[in-house]
C-alpha positions, 0 to 999 in steps of 0.5 A: 753373066760377067760376075758369074764368070768372075765368081767361076774364076775366083772358085777355080783358083781357090780349088787349085792343088795346095802345092800351087797355093804355097807358091803364091803364099811364100814365093815372091816370084809368085806374088809378082807374077799374080800382080802382073797377071791380066786377071781382074783386080777383085780376082787377084784380091780373092786369090791373095786372101786365100793363099795367105791365110791358112784357114780362110772361111769356106767359099760359097762353092766349098764342100762345107757350104754344099753340106750346110746348105743341105742341112740348114733348111731342116733345122729351127734357126736358133743359132747363126754359125760361122762358115767351117763345119767341124768334124774331128777333134783331138786334144785342143785342136779340131778339123773342119770337113775340109781337113784343115786345122784349128786350135781350139781356146773355146773348149766347146764353151768351157765344156772340153776340159780334158780336150777332145776325144780325151782317150780314157772318156772314149774308153769309158763310153765305149765300156758302159755303152756295151753293158748298160745305158739307161734304166731310168729313175724307176730302178737303182744303178750302181753309177748314179750314186757312186757320182753322188757320193764322189761329187760330195766327197770331192767338194768337201776334200778340196774346200768346197762348201762344208755342208754339202750333203746330197747330189741330184743328177741330171742332163744339163746346166739349165736342168741344174739351175731349174731343180735349184730354183725349184728346191729354193722354192720349196724351202720358202714354201715350207718356211712360209706356208702362207706362200709369202716367201717366193722371190727370187734374186739374181743379178745383172749380166748373169747367164743361168739357162734358157728354160723358163725358170733359168731363163727368168733369173737371167735378166738379159732382154734379148733372151728374156722379151721374146718369151715373157712374161716371165716366171713371177717373183724374180728381182735383179740386183747388181753384181758386186754392189754389196750396199744394195744387198739388204734391201734386194734380199728380203724376208719374202726371198726364198732363194739368190743365185749368183755366179762366182765369176759371170761367164757369158756376161763378161768374166766378171769375178765377184768380190769376196766382200760381196759373196760374204754379204750374200751369205750373211744376208741369205742366213739372216732371212732363211734364203737358199743361196746358189752358186752357179758354177756351171761354167766357172767350176770344176778346175777352171779357176785352179781350184775344184770349185771356184767358190773354194777359192773364197773364204768358208763364210762365202760358201753356198747352200746349193751348187749347180754344175754341167759343162765339164763334168760330161766332157761333151757328154750331157750331164749335170748335177745339183748339189745341196745341203741338209737345209735344202734336202730337209724340205724335199720329198719324194715326187717333188722333182724327176727326171727320165734320163738323169742319172743314167749308167752311161752319162754317170760312168763318164762323169765319175771318170772325169771327175777323177781327173779334174780333181787331180794335182796334176790339172789343178796344180798346173792352172796358175801357171797356164793363167800367167802365160795367158796374162803375160801374153795379154800384157804384151798385146796391150802395150801394142794396142793400148787403145783398143784393149781396156782390160783383163779379167778372170782367174784360172782359164776363164779370162777376158779381154775387154775390147773398145769396140765389137770383137767380131772382126778379131774372131773372124781374123783369128779363125781364118788363121786357125784359132777359135775364140769366142766373146761375152759380155759386150766387147769381151773376148773370152779364153776357156780353153781345155784345162790340158792346154799346153804352154806351147799351145798357148803361146801358138794360139796368142801369136795368132791372136796377135796377128789377127789383131794387126790384120784388124786394127794395123792397116795393110797388115792383113796379107803381109802379116799373116804371111810373116807369121807363117814364114817364121812357123 
């Protein structure tokens, strides 16, 4: 009973008008009054913590918690989500259902390259939705072919793989990789009708999707074990191990899939020597080389394709893309060359929704923006802005921050411990960041982010780190940051 009363006191205090919270947050007299009050200490601590944080995670009796608890019983429990519920976005910011503002360094996991609710994207969606949304692939429409042509022409114009010739439009990254795996298997069967050329090579710490083929190419026991056995024929190598390639990729190999930058695996960047050796070995044995650029492509590294930053000796036979291609609208693509396409016949693959007029219209507009000099040319300076702040953080926390990895606006900060407390502390101060790999903070903000927004976010991150790693910084450090703003 006493616990219930105490809980009610906390909730009542937290529901107090914001102007009263502000007096606690900034006023020394209010803080003193709270200190001298007769409230139980646990209630005092809860009030002080909530008052000191701009976006504390919603309490158990909040509007957010009520909505979540109403909905969760009807949802398959495939995710564990943090407490806030988001309902609005604009540019690099999102607002939750309680109208609290967050700076977003996640971009929906590298999806919202143009930011949230980009006006041009919204206009294209509205206009096309009034005209024609879906026909199926039983019929032609003007938009599927236009997007396919645009992807090929932009790939050539921006220094991407020069043999790119045709495109298959689908609905997601997993589907794009699934198509690539099937296409490579078909090439192997065409080259070796006896069925001996069917093995597939991928690399540890990679992530290629959740469908059974793409999952089989993702050698992570956490993802694979519940659904084993995997599709047969997959072999796994060590990323950036050049010496092992000859033994790994053999005459029995039909395809090799690799991320030029491993996103989920820890923001690990492929060396030029590694990609060059893979290309040479695939050519030697007649295997299809696939670059999975679902997360690292479409301008995120400062070149239109991540592999465009390497020499032509690294170019693949297939590139897969999704995420930023739709800026939140579900669409993916598998780009192939003639070596692959010559073995694909009518009926070998298909999709009901892939290539629908709505998705293709949106993607076509997005490509025109992401390939522009305005965006691509701005990425190096934004990367350096992040790295400048990373260097400062490493000076402050040399024992906790071990390494900076990545390129452009796909960056990783390697920590020596679980980053979850940092993610939570940042979120409760108004910054959204995510993790990857083992103890790595991942930074994949919208490509349209400004250097002022980078500064804002990194200030919040520094305070979050202090609150976790420096004793006594939890309340006072945050208050000081807010007073400076």
